[in-house]
PyMOL Python script that loads the backbone (N, CA, C, O; Angstrom):
from pymol import cmd

cmd.read_pdbstr("""\
ATOM      1  N   MET A   1      38.625   3.160  13.910  1.00  0.00           N
ATOM      2  CA  MET A   1      37.798   3.805  14.904  1.00  0.00           C
ATOM      3  C   MET A   1      38.153   3.528  16.495  1.00  0.00           C
ATOM      4  O   MET A   1      37.834   4.362  17.342  1.00  0.00           O
ATOM      5  N   LYS A   2      38.709   2.526  16.782  1.00  0.00           N
ATOM      6  CA  LYS A   2      39.240   2.037  18.184  1.00  0.00           C
ATOM      7  C   LYS A   2      40.165   3.036  18.503  1.00  0.00           C
ATOM      8  O   LYS A   2      40.113   3.694  19.542  1.00  0.00           O
ATOM      9  N   THR A   3      41.111   3.178  17.525  1.00  0.00           N
ATOM     10  CA  THR A   3      42.401   4.236  17.563  1.00  0.00           C
ATOM     11  C   THR A   3      41.845   5.504  17.994  1.00  0.00           C
ATOM     12  O   THR A   3      42.233   6.066  19.018  1.00  0.00           O
ATOM     13  N   ARG A   4      40.887   5.993  17.187  1.00  0.00           N
ATOM     14  CA  ARG A   4      40.350   7.387  17.301  1.00  0.00           C
ATOM     15  C   ARG A   4      39.793   7.488  18.611  1.00  0.00           C
ATOM     16  O   ARG A   4      40.169   8.448  19.283  1.00  0.00           O
ATOM     17  N   ALA A   5      38.922   6.642  19.140  1.00  0.00           N
ATOM     18  CA  ALA A   5      38.127   6.497  20.461  1.00  0.00           C
ATOM     19  C   ALA A   5      39.211   6.692  21.274  1.00  0.00           C
ATOM     20  O   ALA A   5      39.134   7.752  21.895  1.00  0.00           O
ATOM     21  N   LYS A   6      40.410   5.903  21.537  1.00  0.00           N
ATOM     22  CA  LYS A   6      41.386   5.673  22.468  1.00  0.00           C
ATOM     23  C   LYS A   6      42.061   7.124  22.498  1.00  0.00           C
ATOM     24  O   LYS A   6      42.328   7.653  23.577  1.00  0.00           O
ATOM     25  N   SER A   7      42.342   7.783  21.208  1.00  0.00           N
ATOM     26  CA  SER A   7      43.191   8.870  21.439  1.00  0.00           C
ATOM     27  C   SER A   7      42.322  10.015  21.983  1.00  0.00           C
ATOM     28  O   SER A   7      42.942  10.880  22.603  1.00  0.00           O
ATOM     29  N   GLU A   8      41.070  10.163  21.865  1.00  0.00           N
ATOM     30  CA  GLU A   8      40.007  11.122  22.115  1.00  0.00           C
ATOM     31  C   GLU A   8      39.581  10.914  23.451  1.00  0.00           C
ATOM     32  O   GLU A   8      39.691  11.897  24.184  1.00  0.00           O
ATOM     33  N   LEU A   9      39.075   9.771  23.996  1.00  0.00           N
ATOM     34  CA  LEU A   9      38.926   9.419  25.309  1.00  0.00           C
ATOM     35  C   LEU A   9      40.059   9.111  26.435  1.00  0.00           C
ATOM     36  O   LEU A   9      39.882   9.211  27.649  1.00  0.00           O
ATOM     37  N   LEU A  10      40.957   8.815  25.949  1.00  0.00           N
ATOM     38  CA  LEU A  10      41.971   8.262  26.811  1.00  0.00           C
ATOM     39  C   LEU A  10      43.342   9.442  27.048  1.00  0.00           C
ATOM     40  O   LEU A  10      44.330   9.141  27.719  1.00  0.00           O
ATOM     41  N   ARG A  11      43.209  10.496  26.518  1.00  0.00           N
ATOM     42  CA  ARG A  11      44.022  11.830  26.407  1.00  0.00           C
ATOM     43  C   ARG A  11      44.642  11.798  27.744  1.00  0.00           C
ATOM     44  O   ARG A  11      43.956  11.796  28.766  1.00  0.00           O
ATOM     45  N   GLY A  12      45.920  11.772  27.750  1.00  0.00           N
ATOM     46  CA  GLY A  12      46.604  11.877  28.898  1.00  0.00           C
ATOM     47  C   GLY A  12      46.909  10.623  29.828  1.00  0.00           C
ATOM     48  O   GLY A  12      47.766  10.625  30.711  1.00  0.00           O
ATOM     49  N   LYS A  13      46.149   9.636  29.529  1.00  0.00           N
ATOM     50  CA  LYS A  13      46.442   8.365  30.371  1.00  0.00           C
ATOM     51  C   LYS A  13      47.659   7.710  29.922  1.00  0.00           C
ATOM     52  O   LYS A  13      48.155   7.801  28.799  1.00  0.00           O
ATOM     53  N   ASN A  14      48.146   6.953  31.040  1.00  0.00           N
ATOM     54  CA  ASN A  14      49.492   6.121  30.674  1.00  0.00           C
ATOM     55  C   ASN A  14      49.318   4.645  30.186  1.00  0.00           C
ATOM     56  O   ASN A  14      50.033   4.151  29.314  1.00  0.00           O
ATOM     57  N   ALA A  15      48.244   3.947  30.864  1.00  0.00           N
ATOM     58  CA  ALA A  15      47.881   2.638  30.392  1.00  0.00           C
ATOM     59  C   ALA A  15      46.296   2.497  30.309  1.00  0.00           C
ATOM     60  O   ALA A  15      45.585   3.307  30.904  1.00  0.00           O
ATOM     61  N   VAL A  16      45.872   1.680  29.723  1.00  0.00           N
ATOM     62  CA  VAL A  16      44.587   1.451  29.475  1.00  0.00           C
ATOM     63  C   VAL A  16      44.403  -0.114  29.955  1.00  0.00           C
ATOM     64  O   VAL A  16      45.235  -0.892  29.488  1.00  0.00           O
ATOM     65  N   HIS A  17      43.537  -0.588  30.718  1.00  0.00           N
ATOM     66  CA  HIS A  17      43.066  -1.871  31.213  1.00  0.00           C
ATOM     67  C   HIS A  17      41.973  -2.160  30.074  1.00  0.00           C
ATOM     68  O   HIS A  17      41.020  -1.409  29.863  1.00  0.00           O
ATOM     69  N   THR A  18      42.225  -3.317  29.384  1.00  0.00           N
ATOM     70  CA  THR A  18      41.608  -3.625  28.125  1.00  0.00           C
ATOM     71  C   THR A  18      40.425  -4.899  28.218  1.00  0.00           C
ATOM     72  O   THR A  18      39.913  -5.420  27.227  1.00  0.00           O
ATOM     73  N   ASP A  19      40.122  -5.267  29.664  1.00  0.00           N
ATOM     74  CA  ASP A  19      39.171  -6.184  29.753  1.00  0.00           C
ATOM     75  C   ASP A  19      37.747  -6.116  29.163  1.00  0.00           C
ATOM     76  O   ASP A  19      37.075  -7.060  28.747  1.00  0.00           O
ATOM     77  N   ASP A  20      37.443  -4.883  29.209  1.00  0.00           N
ATOM     78  CA  ASP A  20      35.872  -4.287  28.527  1.00  0.00           C
ATOM     79  C   ASP A  20      36.115  -3.875  27.108  1.00  0.00           C
ATOM     80  O   ASP A  20      35.202  -3.132  26.746  1.00  0.00           O
ATOM     81  N   LEU A  21      36.897  -4.055  26.282  1.00  0.00           N
ATOM     82  CA  LEU A  21      37.079  -3.601  24.895  1.00  0.00           C
ATOM     83  C   LEU A  21      36.715  -4.923  24.087  1.00  0.00           C
ATOM     84  O   LEU A  21      37.144  -5.994  24.518  1.00  0.00           O
ATOM     85  N   PHE A  22      35.998  -4.893  23.015  1.00  0.00           N
ATOM     86  CA  PHE A  22      35.596  -5.827  22.244  1.00  0.00           C
ATOM     87  C   PHE A  22      35.897  -5.310  20.763  1.00  0.00           C
ATOM     88  O   PHE A  22      35.549  -4.216  20.317  1.00  0.00           O
ATOM     89  N   ASP A  23      36.640  -6.345  20.053  1.00  0.00           N
ATOM     90  CA  ASP A  23      36.690  -5.961  18.723  1.00  0.00           C
ATOM     91  C   ASP A  23      35.571  -6.263  17.583  1.00  0.00           C
ATOM     92  O   ASP A  23      34.982  -7.343  17.607  1.00  0.00           O
ATOM     93  N   ILE A  24      35.352  -5.514  16.813  1.00  0.00           N
ATOM     94  CA  ILE A  24      34.093  -5.484  15.895  1.00  0.00           C
ATOM     95  C   ILE A  24      34.619  -6.138  14.785  1.00  0.00           C
ATOM     96  O   ILE A  24      35.630  -5.691  14.244  1.00  0.00           O
ATOM     97  N   ASP A  25      33.993  -7.268  14.323  1.00  0.00           N
ATOM     98  CA  ASP A  25      34.554  -7.989  12.900  1.00  0.00           C
ATOM     99  C   ASP A  25      33.632  -7.388  11.868  1.00  0.00           C
ATOM    100  O   ASP A  25      34.080  -7.149  10.747  1.00  0.00           O
ATOM    101  N   ASP A  26      32.490  -7.152  12.142  1.00  0.00           N
ATOM    102  CA  ASP A  26      31.544  -6.860  10.972  1.00  0.00           C
ATOM    103  C   ASP A  26      30.207  -5.978  11.454  1.00  0.00           C
ATOM    104  O   ASP A  26      29.476  -6.287  12.394  1.00  0.00           O
ATOM    105  N   CYS A  27      30.075  -4.936  10.687  1.00  0.00           N
ATOM    106  CA  CYS A  27      29.045  -3.841  11.015  1.00  0.00           C
ATOM    107  C   CYS A  27      27.830  -4.135  10.140  1.00  0.00           C
ATOM    108  O   CYS A  27      28.019  -4.443   8.963  1.00  0.00           O
ATOM    109  N   LEU A  28      26.681  -4.066  10.605  1.00  0.00           N
ATOM    110  CA  LEU A  28      25.391  -4.379  10.018  1.00  0.00           C
ATOM    111  C   LEU A  28      24.621  -2.999   9.943  1.00  0.00           C
ATOM    112  O   LEU A  28      24.391  -2.420  11.004  1.00  0.00           O
ATOM    113  N   GLU A  29      24.176  -2.395   8.651  1.00  0.00           N
ATOM    114  CA  GLU A  29      23.633  -1.260   8.764  1.00  0.00           C
ATOM    115  C   GLU A  29      22.086  -1.737   9.080  1.00  0.00           C
ATOM    116  O   GLU A  29      21.477  -2.630   8.492  1.00  0.00           O
ATOM    117  N   ILE A  30      21.523  -0.765  10.353  1.00  0.00           N
ATOM    118  CA  ILE A  30      20.357  -0.710  10.605  1.00  0.00           C
ATOM    119  C   ILE A  30      19.533   0.492  10.532  1.00  0.00           C
ATOM    120  O   ILE A  30      19.667   1.486  11.246  1.00  0.00           O
ATOM    121  N   ASN A  31      18.633   0.312   9.571  1.00  0.00           N
ATOM    122  CA  ASN A  31      17.964   1.625   9.153  1.00  0.00           C
ATOM    123  C   ASN A  31      16.557   2.050  10.231  1.00  0.00           C
ATOM    124  O   ASN A  31      16.011   3.143  10.382  1.00  0.00           O
ATOM    125  N   SER A  32      16.321   0.989  10.738  1.00  0.00           N
ATOM    126  CA  SER A  32      15.183   1.512  11.708  1.00  0.00           C
ATOM    127  C   SER A  32      14.963   0.077  12.540  1.00  0.00           C
ATOM    128  O   SER A  32      15.094  -1.076  12.132  1.00  0.00           O
ATOM    129  N   VAL A  33      14.632   0.507  13.674  1.00  0.00           N
ATOM    130  CA  VAL A  33      14.062  -0.467  14.913  1.00  0.00           C
ATOM    131  C   VAL A  33      12.580   0.041  15.434  1.00  0.00           C
ATOM    132  O   VAL A  33      12.313   1.174  15.836  1.00  0.00           O
ATOM    133  N   ASP A  34      11.889  -0.828  15.348  1.00  0.00           N
ATOM    134  CA  ASP A  34      10.294  -0.421  15.836  1.00  0.00           C
ATOM    135  C   ASP A  34       9.874   0.764  15.609  1.00  0.00           C
ATOM    136  O   ASP A  34       9.280   1.429  16.457  1.00  0.00           O
ATOM    137  N   GLY A  35      10.172   1.215  14.281  1.00  0.00           N
ATOM    138  CA  GLY A  35       9.602   2.378  13.774  1.00  0.00           C
ATOM    139  C   GLY A  35      10.457   3.875  14.046  1.00  0.00           C
ATOM    140  O   GLY A  35      10.092   5.000  13.706  1.00  0.00           O
ATOM    141  N   TYR A  36      11.745   3.471  14.793  1.00  0.00           N
ATOM    142  CA  TYR A  36      12.355   4.512  15.210  1.00  0.00           C
ATOM    143  C   TYR A  36      13.569   4.475  14.167  1.00  0.00           C
ATOM    144  O   TYR A  36      14.058   3.439  13.717  1.00  0.00           O
ATOM    145  N   HIS A  37      13.995   5.843  13.842  1.00  0.00           N
ATOM    146  CA  HIS A  37      15.501   6.001  12.801  1.00  0.00           C
ATOM    147  C   HIS A  37      16.177   6.661  13.530  1.00  0.00           C
ATOM    148  O   HIS A  37      15.667   7.476  14.299  1.00  0.00           O
ATOM    149  N   VAL A  38      17.522   6.450  13.449  1.00  0.00           N
ATOM    150  CA  VAL A  38      18.675   7.434  13.719  1.00  0.00           C
ATOM    151  C   VAL A  38      19.411   7.817  12.659  1.00  0.00           C
ATOM    152  O   VAL A  38      19.995   7.008  11.939  1.00  0.00           O
ATOM    153  N   VAL A  39      19.434   9.149  12.482  1.00  0.00           N
ATOM    154  CA  VAL A  39      20.454   9.807  11.660  1.00  0.00           C
ATOM    155  C   VAL A  39      21.589  10.362  12.259  1.00  0.00           C
ATOM    156  O   VAL A  39      21.483  11.090  13.247  1.00  0.00           O
ATOM    157  N   LEU A  40      22.813  10.047  11.682  1.00  0.00           N
ATOM    158  CA  LEU A  40      23.981  10.502  12.521  1.00  0.00           C
ATOM    159  C   LEU A  40      24.390  11.490  11.312  1.00  0.00           C
ATOM    160  O   LEU A  40      24.307  11.165  10.127  1.00  0.00           O
ATOM    161  N   GLU A  41      24.912  12.933  11.849  1.00  0.00           N
ATOM    162  CA  GLU A  41      25.421  13.989  10.962  1.00  0.00           C
ATOM    163  C   GLU A  41      26.573  14.605  11.578  1.00  0.00           C
ATOM    164  O   GLU A  41      26.543  15.028  12.734  1.00  0.00           O
ATOM    165  N   PRO A  42      27.522  14.660  10.876  1.00  0.00           N
ATOM    166  CA  PRO A  42      28.593  15.348  11.440  1.00  0.00           C
ATOM    167  C   PRO A  42      28.409  16.983  12.046  1.00  0.00           C
ATOM    168  O   PRO A  42      27.601  17.828  11.661  1.00  0.00           O
ATOM    169  N   THR A  43      29.240  17.077  12.903  1.00  0.00           N
ATOM    170  CA  THR A  43      29.229  18.727  13.539  1.00  0.00           C
ATOM    171  C   THR A  43      30.390  19.220  14.084  1.00  0.00           C
ATOM    172  O   THR A  43      31.213  18.460  14.594  1.00  0.00           O
ATOM    173  N   SER A  44      30.549  20.425  14.033  1.00  0.00           N
ATOM    174  CA  SER A  44      31.778  20.953  14.455  1.00  0.00           C
ATOM    175  C   SER A  44      31.593  21.408  16.098  1.00  0.00           C
ATOM    176  O   SER A  44      32.496  22.052  16.633  1.00  0.00           O
ATOM    177  N   GLU A  45      30.608  21.105  16.707  1.00  0.00           N
ATOM    178  CA  GLU A  45      30.485  21.176  18.074  1.00  0.00           C
ATOM    179  C   GLU A  45      31.232  20.263  18.844  1.00  0.00           C
ATOM    180  O   GLU A  45      31.156  19.082  18.503  1.00  0.00           O
ATOM    181  N   PRO A  46      31.971  20.569  19.856  1.00  0.00           N
ATOM    182  CA  PRO A  46      32.743  19.894  20.828  1.00  0.00           C
ATOM    183  C   PRO A  46      31.964  18.935  21.627  1.00  0.00           C
ATOM    184  O   PRO A  46      30.950  19.355  22.186  1.00  0.00           O
ATOM    185  N   GLU A  47      32.324  17.635  21.760  1.00  0.00           N
ATOM    186  CA  GLU A  47      31.634  16.661  22.779  1.00  0.00           C
ATOM    187  C   GLU A  47      32.642  16.466  23.803  1.00  0.00           C
ATOM    188  O   GLU A  47      33.802  16.187  23.501  1.00  0.00           O
ATOM    189  N   HIS A  48      32.200  16.619  25.159  1.00  0.00           N
ATOM    190  CA  HIS A  48      33.206  16.056  26.320  1.00  0.00           C
ATOM    191  C   HIS A  48      32.719  14.928  26.755  1.00  0.00           C
ATOM    192  O   HIS A  48      31.827  14.962  27.603  1.00  0.00           O
ATOM    193  N   LEU A  49      33.152  13.833  26.316  1.00  0.00           N
ATOM    194  CA  LEU A  49      32.676  12.437  26.499  1.00  0.00           C
ATOM    195  C   LEU A  49      33.244  12.067  27.810  1.00  0.00           C
ATOM    196  O   LEU A  49      34.280  12.651  28.128  1.00  0.00           O
ATOM    197  N   VAL A  50      32.736  11.180  28.647  1.00  0.00           N
ATOM    198  CA  VAL A  50      33.388  10.708  29.983  1.00  0.00           C
ATOM    199  C   VAL A  50      33.488   9.195  29.670  1.00  0.00           C
ATOM    200  O   VAL A  50      32.466   8.596  29.338  1.00  0.00           O
ATOM    201  N   PRO A  51      34.561   8.612  29.753  1.00  0.00           N
ATOM    202  CA  PRO A  51      34.737   6.947  29.303  1.00  0.00           C
ATOM    203  C   PRO A  51      34.036   6.392  30.463  1.00  0.00           C
ATOM    204  O   PRO A  51      33.972   7.032  31.512  1.00  0.00           O
ATOM    205  N   ASN A  52      33.413   5.027  30.304  1.00  0.00           N
ATOM    206  CA  ASN A  52      32.953   4.381  31.187  1.00  0.00           C
ATOM    207  C   ASN A  52      33.465   3.101  31.091  1.00  0.00           C
ATOM    208  O   ASN A  52      33.090   2.434  30.127  1.00  0.00           O
ATOM    209  N   ASN A  53      34.360   2.533  32.001  1.00  0.00           N
ATOM    210  CA  ASN A  53      35.189   1.429  31.752  1.00  0.00           C
ATOM    211  C   ASN A  53      34.447   0.098  32.295  1.00  0.00           C
ATOM    212  O   ASN A  53      35.065  -0.960  32.415  1.00  0.00           O
ATOM    213  N   GLY A  54      33.358   0.201  32.548  1.00  0.00           N
ATOM    214  CA  GLY A  54      32.448  -1.062  32.989  1.00  0.00           C
ATOM    215  C   GLY A  54      32.798  -1.376  34.341  1.00  0.00           C
ATOM    216  O   GLY A  54      32.017  -2.208  34.802  1.00  0.00           O
ATOM    217  N   TYR A  55      33.661  -1.025  35.123  1.00  0.00           N
ATOM    218  CA  TYR A  55      33.904  -1.121  36.677  1.00  0.00           C
ATOM    219  C   TYR A  55      33.324  -0.452  37.555  1.00  0.00           C
ATOM    220  O   TYR A  55      33.167   0.733  37.259  1.00  0.00           O
ATOM    221  N   HIS A  56      32.901  -0.813  38.647  1.00  0.00           N
ATOM    222  CA  HIS A  56      32.407  -0.289  39.906  1.00  0.00           C
ATOM    223  C   HIS A  56      33.062  -0.291  40.954  1.00  0.00           C
ATOM    224  O   HIS A  56      33.550  -1.353  41.342  1.00  0.00           O
ATOM    225  N   ILE A  57      33.239   0.883  41.672  1.00  0.00           N
ATOM    226  CA  ILE A  57      34.270   0.620  42.925  1.00  0.00           C
ATOM    227  C   ILE A  57      33.344   0.314  43.866  1.00  0.00           C
ATOM    228  O   ILE A  57      32.247   0.868  43.929  1.00  0.00           O
ATOM    229  N   ILE A  58      33.835  -0.794  44.825  1.00  0.00           N
ATOM    230  CA  ILE A  58      33.241  -1.267  45.943  1.00  0.00           C
ATOM    231  C   ILE A  58      33.538  -0.412  47.232  1.00  0.00           C
ATOM    232  O   ILE A  58      34.652  -0.468  47.753  1.00  0.00           O
ATOM    233  N   PRO A  59      32.481   0.424  47.769  1.00  0.00           N
ATOM    234  CA  PRO A  59      32.862   1.115  48.891  1.00  0.00           C
ATOM    235  C   PRO A  59      33.719   0.333  49.959  1.00  0.00           C
ATOM    236  O   PRO A  59      33.679  -0.874  50.196  1.00  0.00           O
ATOM    237  N   LYS A  60      34.470   1.258  50.522  1.00  0.00           N
ATOM    238  CA  LYS A  60      35.659   0.490  51.485  1.00  0.00           C
ATOM    239  C   LYS A  60      34.615  -0.104  52.820  1.00  0.00           C
ATOM    240  O   LYS A  60      34.798  -1.191  53.369  1.00  0.00           O
ATOM    241  N   ALA A  61      33.617   0.773  53.145  1.00  0.00           N
ATOM    242  CA  ALA A  61      32.793   0.069  54.305  1.00  0.00           C
ATOM    243  C   ALA A  61      32.119  -1.260  53.860  1.00  0.00           C
ATOM    244  O   ALA A  61      31.773  -2.032  54.754  1.00  0.00           O
ATOM    245  N   VAL A  62      31.922  -1.565  52.694  1.00  0.00           N
ATOM    246  CA  VAL A  62      31.191  -2.818  52.415  1.00  0.00           C
ATOM    247  C   VAL A  62      32.528  -3.982  52.414  1.00  0.00           C
ATOM    248  O   VAL A  62      32.433  -5.137  52.830  1.00  0.00           O
ATOM    249  N   ILE A  63      33.693  -3.387  51.872  1.00  0.00           N
ATOM    250  CA  ILE A  63      34.633  -4.380  52.217  1.00  0.00           C
ATOM    251  C   ILE A  63      34.978  -4.689  53.503  1.00  0.00           C
ATOM    252  O   ILE A  63      35.150  -5.857  53.853  1.00  0.00           O
ATOM    253  N   GLU A  64      35.118  -3.574  54.387  1.00  0.00           N
ATOM    254  CA  GLU A  64      35.552  -3.910  55.618  1.00  0.00           C
ATOM    255  C   GLU A  64      34.292  -4.861  56.425  1.00  0.00           C
ATOM    256  O   GLU A  64      34.568  -5.795  57.179  1.00  0.00           O
ATOM    257  N   ALA A  65      32.864  -4.416  56.099  1.00  0.00           N
ATOM    258  CA  ALA A  65      32.019  -5.465  56.602  1.00  0.00           C
ATOM    259  C   ALA A  65      32.007  -6.855  56.025  1.00  0.00           C
ATOM    260  O   ALA A  65      31.568  -7.777  56.712  1.00  0.00           O
ATOM    261  N   HIS A  66      32.433  -7.054  54.879  1.00  0.00           N
ATOM    262  CA  HIS A  66      32.633  -8.237  54.319  1.00  0.00           C
ATOM    263  C   HIS A  66      33.739  -9.188  55.275  1.00  0.00           C
ATOM    264  O   HIS A  66      33.516 -10.248  55.859  1.00  0.00           O
ATOM    265  N   LEU A  67      34.833  -8.493  55.208  1.00  0.00           N
ATOM    266  CA  LEU A  67      35.924  -9.082  55.953  1.00  0.00           C
ATOM    267  C   LEU A  67      35.769  -9.338  57.583  1.00  0.00           C
ATOM    268  O   LEU A  67      36.472 -10.143  58.196  1.00  0.00           O
ATOM    269  N   ARG A  68      34.603  -8.418  58.261  1.00  0.00           N
ATOM    270  CA  ARG A  68      34.564  -8.812  59.514  1.00  0.00           C
ATOM    271  C   ARG A  68      33.450  -9.982  59.744  1.00  0.00           C
ATOM    272  O   ARG A  68      33.300 -10.697  60.736  1.00  0.00           O
ATOM    273  N   LYS A  69      32.802  -9.960  58.665  1.00  0.00           N
ATOM    274  CA  LYS A  69      31.970 -11.113  58.476  1.00  0.00           C
ATOM    275  C   LYS A  69      32.510 -12.588  58.309  1.00  0.00           C
ATOM    276  O   LYS A  69      32.001 -13.579  58.833  1.00  0.00           O
ATOM    277  N   GLN A  70      33.550 -12.573  57.547  1.00  0.00           N
ATOM    278  CA  GLN A  70      34.525 -13.644  57.213  1.00  0.00           C
ATOM    279  C   GLN A  70      35.136 -14.061  58.477  1.00  0.00           C
ATOM    280  O   GLN A  70      35.105 -15.254  58.779  1.00  0.00           O
ATOM    281  N   ASN A  71      35.667 -13.233  59.216  1.00  0.00           N
ATOM    282  CA  ASN A  71      36.340 -13.482  60.573  1.00  0.00           C
ATOM    283  C   ASN A  71      35.504 -14.143  61.366  1.00  0.00           C
ATOM    284  O   ASN A  71      35.795 -15.263  61.788  1.00  0.00           O
ATOM    285  N   THR A  72      34.467 -13.588  61.638  1.00  0.00           N
ATOM    286  CA  THR A  72      33.440 -14.190  62.738  1.00  0.00           C
ATOM    287  C   THR A  72      32.858 -15.708  62.308  1.00  0.00           C
ATOM    288  O   THR A  72      32.125 -16.284  63.112  1.00  0.00           O
ATOM    289  N   PHE A  73      33.165 -16.293  61.139  1.00  0.00           N
ATOM    290  CA  PHE A  73      32.918 -17.565  60.811  1.00  0.00           C
ATOM    291  C   PHE A  73      33.883 -18.378  60.588  1.00  0.00           C
ATOM    292  O   PHE A  73      33.639 -19.449  60.031  1.00  0.00           O
ATOM    293  N   VAL A  74      35.259 -18.022  60.999  1.00  0.00           N
ATOM    294  CA  VAL A  74      36.488 -18.930  60.925  1.00  0.00           C
ATOM    295  C   VAL A  74      36.629 -19.635  62.039  1.00  0.00           C
ATOM    296  O   VAL A  74      37.569 -20.422  62.157  1.00  0.00           O
TER     297      VAL A  74
END
""", "prot")
cmd.dss("prot")
cmd.show_as("cartoon", "prot")
cmd.util.cbc("prot")
cmd.orient("prot")
């Protein structure tokens, strides 16, 4: 499953940062939660998934403001 996800979501990428990946040792089947049911069915329709690596870019202005604040207290 992980290999398939990497091949589909990371097509054309040279290297992958792996801090945000977790190995799954075991899976439990969940039939329903609070009366809701999920049914997965295969489809031939293409999905264009956008990977989310869990990291958020800090805007340059925020970094510069932080550095200016540090310099005023030295």
